[in-house]
C-alpha positions in Angstrom: 0.0 0.0 0.0 2.8 2.4 0.9 6.5 2.1 0.2 9.1 4.7 1.2 12.9 4.5 0.5 15.4 7.0 1.8 12.6 9.5 2.3 13.9 12.9 3.3 12.3 16.3 4.0 14.2 19.5 4.5 13.1 23.0 5.4 16.1 25.1 4.5 19.0 23.8 6.6 16.6 22.0 9.0 16.2 18.2 8.3 12.8 17.1 9.5 12.9 13.6 8.0 16.3 12.1 7.6 16.3 9.3 5.0 13.7 6.8 6.4 12.5 3.5 4.9 9.1 1.8 5.7 6.3 -0.2 4.2 2.6 -0.4 5.0 0.7 -3.5 3.8 -2.9 -3.4 2.6 -5.4 -3.7 5.5 -2.7 -3.0 8.1 -3.0 -0.5 11.0 0.4 1.3 11.0 1.5 3.9 13.5 4.1 6.6 13.8 5.3 7.3 17.4 7.8 10.0 18.5 8.2 13.1 20.6 7.5 16.6 19.3 9.9 17.4 16.4 10.6 13.8 15.6 9.3 14.1 12.0 5.9 12.4 12.3 3.8 15.2 10.9 6.2 15.9 8.1 6.1 12.3 7.1 2.3 12.2 7.3 2.1 15.3 5.1 4.3 13.6 2.5 2.0 10.6 2.6 -1.0 12.8 2.2 0.6 14.3 -1.0 0.4 17.9 0.4 4.1 18.3 1.0 6.7 17.0 -1.6 9.6 15.0 -0.5 13.0 16.7 -0.8 14.6 13.4 -1.9 14.0 9.7 -1.9 11.0 7.8 -3.2 7.5 7.4 -1.8 4.9 5.2 -3.6 1.2 4.8 -2.6 -1.1 2.4 -4.4 2.0 1.7 -6.6 1.9 5.4 -7.7 4.7 7.9 -7.3 3.6 10.7 -5.0 5.7 13.2 -7.0 3.7 12.9 -10.1 0.3 11.3 -9.1 -0.8 13.3 -6.1 -4.3 13.9 -7.3 -5.0 10.2 -8.1 -3.6 9.2 -4.7 -5.6 11.8 -2.8 -8.8 10.6 -4.5 -8.4 7.2 -2.9 -7.4 8.5 0.5 -9.3 9.8 3.6 -7.7 12.3 6.0 -8.5 13.0 9.7 -6.5 16.0 10.6 -5.4 16.8 14.2 -7.7 19.8 14.3 -11.3 19.4 13.3 -12.1 21.4 10.2 -15.9 21.1 10.2 -18.2 23.8 9.1 -20.0 24.8 12.3 -22.7 26.7 10.5 -23.9 23.6 8.7 -25.8 20.6 10.1 -24.1 17.3 10.7 -25.5 15.7 7.6 -24.7 18.8 5.4 -21.1 18.6 6.4 -20.9 15.1 4.9 -23.0 15.7 1.8 -21.1 18.8 0.8 -17.8 17.1 1.4 -18.9 14.2 -0.8 -19.8 16.5 -3.6 -16.1 17.6 -3.8 -15.5 14.0 -5.1 -18.2 14.4 -7.8 -20.4 11.9 -6.0 -24.1 12.4 -7.0 -26.1 14.1 -4.3 -28.5 11.2 -3.8 -25.5 8.9 -3.3 -24.0 11.4 -0.9 -27.1 11.4 1.2 -27.2 7.6 1.3 -23.6 7.3 2.3 -24.0 10.1 4.9 -26.9 8.3 6.5 -25.0 5.1 6.7 -21.8 6.7 8.1 -23.7 8.6 10.7 -25.2 5.4 12.0 -21.7 3.9 11.9 -20.2 6.6 14.1 -23.3 6.7 16.3 -24.5 10.2 15.3 -27.7 9.2 13.4 -29.9 11.0 15.8 -27.9 14.2 15.4 -28.1 14.3 11.6 -30.1 17.6 11.4 -28.4 19.4 14.3 -25.8 22.1 13.9 -22.2 21.1 14.4 -21.2 23.9 16.8 -23.0 22.5 20.0 -21.6 19.0 19.6 -19.1 17.6 22.1 -15.4 17.1 21.2 -15.9 13.4 20.9 -18.9 13.8 18.6 -17.0 16.2 16.3 -14.1 13.8 16.1 -16.5 11.0 15.1 -18.1 13.3 12.5 -14.7 14.1 11.1 -13.9 10.4 10.7 -17.3 9.9 9.0 -16.6 12.8 6.6 -13.2 11.3 5.7 -15.0 8.1 4.7 -17.4 9.7 2.3 -15.2 8.9 -0.7 -14.9 5.2 0.5 -11.1 5.5 0.7 -8.7 2.5 0.6 -6.3 4.4 2.9 -7.2 6.5 6.0 -4.6 8.9 7.6 -5.3 9.9 11.2 -3.2 12.6 12.9 -3.6 12.3 16.7 -7.2 11.1 16.3 -8.2 11.2 20.0 -6.2 14.2 21.4 -8.2 16.1 24.0 -11.0 13.5 24.3 -12.2 11.9 27.5 -11.6 8.1 28.1 -15.2 7.2 27.1 -14.9 9.1 23.8 -11.5 7.6 23.1 -12.8 4.0 23.5 -15.8 4.7 21.2 -13.4 6.0 18.5 -11.1 3.0 19.0 -14.1 0.7 18.4 -15.0 2.6 15.2 -11.4 2.4 13.9 -11.2 -1.3 14.7 -14.4 -1.9 12.7 -12.9 0.0 9.8 -9.8 -2.2 9.9 -12.1 -5.3 9.8 -13.6 -3.9 6.6 -10.2 -3.8 5.0 -9.4 -0.1 5.3 -5.7 0.5 5.8 -5.0 2.9 8.7 -1.9 5.1 9.2 -1.9 7.1 12.4 0.2 9.2 14.6 -0.5 9.3 18.4 1.0 10.4 21.7 -1.0 7.8 23.6 0.9 4.6 24.1 -2.2 2.6 25.1 -3.8 3.8 21.8 -0.8 2.5 19.8 -1.0 -0.8 21.6 -4.7 -1.1 20.9 -4.8 0.0 17.3 -1.5 -0.7 15.6 -0.5 -4.0 14.1 2.9 -2.5 13.6 4.6 0.8 14.2 7.8 2.8 14.0 9.3 5.0 16.7 10.9 8.2 15.3 13.4 10.5 16.9 15.3 13.3 15.4 13.8 12.6 11.9 15.0 9.0 11.9 13.4 5.6 12.7 14.9 4.2 15.8 12.8 1.1 16.1 10.1 -0.8 14.2 7.8 -3.8 14.9 4.6 -4.8 16.5 3.9 -3.3 20.0 4.5 -6.7 21.6 7.8 -7.3 19.8 9.1 -3.8 20.7 8.3 -4.4 24.3 10.1 -7.8 24.2 13.1 -6.3 22.4 13.6 -3.1 24.4 12.1 -3.7 27.8 12.1 -6.4 30.5 8.9 -8.4 31.3 8.2 -6.3 34.4 9.0 -3.0 36.0 9.4 -2.4 39.8 8.6 1.2 40.8 10.0 2.3 44.2 9.2 5.5 46.0 11.8 6.2 48.7 11.6 8.2 51.9 13.0 11.7 51.3 14.8 13.7 54.0 12.9 14.8 57.0 11.3 18.3 57.2 14.0 20.8 57.8 16.9 18.8 56.3 18.9 20.4 53.6 18.7 19.4 49.9 22.2 18.1 50.2 21.2 15.7 52.9 18.3 14.4 50.9 20.5 14.1 47.8 23.0 12.0 49.8 20.3 9.7 51.0 19.0 9.3 47.5 22.4 8.5 46.2 22.9 5.9 48.9 19.7 4.2 48.0 20.5 4.2 44.3 23.9 2.7 45.0 22.3 0.0 47.2 20.0 -1.3 44.4 22.9 -1.6 41.9 22.7 -5.0 40.2 19.1 -5.7 40.9 17.3 -6.4 37.6 18.6 -5.7 34.2 18.9 -1.9 34.7 17.4 0.9 36.7 16.4 4.5 36.1 16.3 7.3 38.6 13.4 9.8 38.3 12.7 12.8 40.5 9.9 11.0 42.4 10.8 7.3 42.1 13.3 4.7 40.9 12.4 2.2 38.2 14.0 -1.2 38.2 13.5 -3.2 35.0 13.5 -6.9 35.8 12.0 -10.1 34.4 10.5 -10.9 37.9 9.4 -7.8 39.7 8.4 -9.6 42.9 11.9 -11.2 43.1 13.5 -7.8 42.6 11.4 -6.3 45.4 12.4 -9.1 47.7 16.0 -8.3 46.9 15.4 -4.7 47.7 14.1 -5.6 51.1 17.0 -8.0 51.7 19.5 -5.2 51.1 17.8 -3.2 53.9 16.0 -0.7 51.7 12.5 0.1 52.9 10.6 2.1 50.2 7.6 4.2 51.1 5.7 2.6 48.3 6.3 0.0 45.6 4.5 -1.3 42.5 5.2 -4.2 40.2 3.7 -3.8 36.7 4.1 -5.3 33.3 6.4 -3.4 30.9 4.5 -1.2 28.4 5.1 0.5 25.1 5.6 3.7 27.1 8.7 2.2 28.7 10.0 1.4 25.2 9.2 4.9 23.9 10.9 6.7 26.8 14.0 4.5 26.6 14.4 5.1 22.9 13.6 8.8 22.8 14.5 9.9 26.3 12.5 11.9 28.9 13.7 15.4 27.9 11.2 17.7 26.2 12.1 18.9 22.7 11.0 22.4 21.7 
């Protein structure tokens, strides 16, 4: 469905995408993960044929994006990060007018609109104005609109940003049903649980390059241990200086050396990556360390993401 080789995007002297290779199979749900500035949006804009590649090759449906942008866009649906609905129109009018841009007959537009509104659970809101709708409803309407042309490929840029948990889960269900229908999904997201739920395969980008690729499960197996032990330690007593607290923290960190595969010191806790979290906790107690709180959990895609891209914010 999509094939990219040595794909590169430059803005003057700034390199946003630095020679990446990836493939997306028909019917696959494929994700781009990465911190701000990693190159995800630039890559999505090239896939959407609205921003030309500086160099390299990008083919979609077997067509070169450099010369066949219009043909590719006609078979593609796009869900942008910010909703671009016409708030002065009704829900159904937003769909019908959008469908007319694809030269779909008005009667067929109305038929498809009715079907899609039922699919996204907005059938009862068809004749209402868009403006009063909740954020989750507007997001579902945007997805319905992107499907009016019956696309083979759907691009979703941060599809659930700003939504509450209930609205996110409804959207996940709709996207899963689309995948069952054979629609290829390509998405970017900052939610690790969303990537685990929706993506068959994904790439992690950092600094314009791909630093890891695989299924969520394979990435966890490759870059993290089976479990993580989180320890919260007793900080210095009230009135003690920051230097005393720092010395106590340093002593505790030194004491856990060698427990598990590796450890990470955060401002509020210490993470110990181990294949058996309970055994690691027992060893912590055996060494005379008494944490204020402890938690053993399974490793997640977020652990992989933070290990590969770091915990420092990028402007």
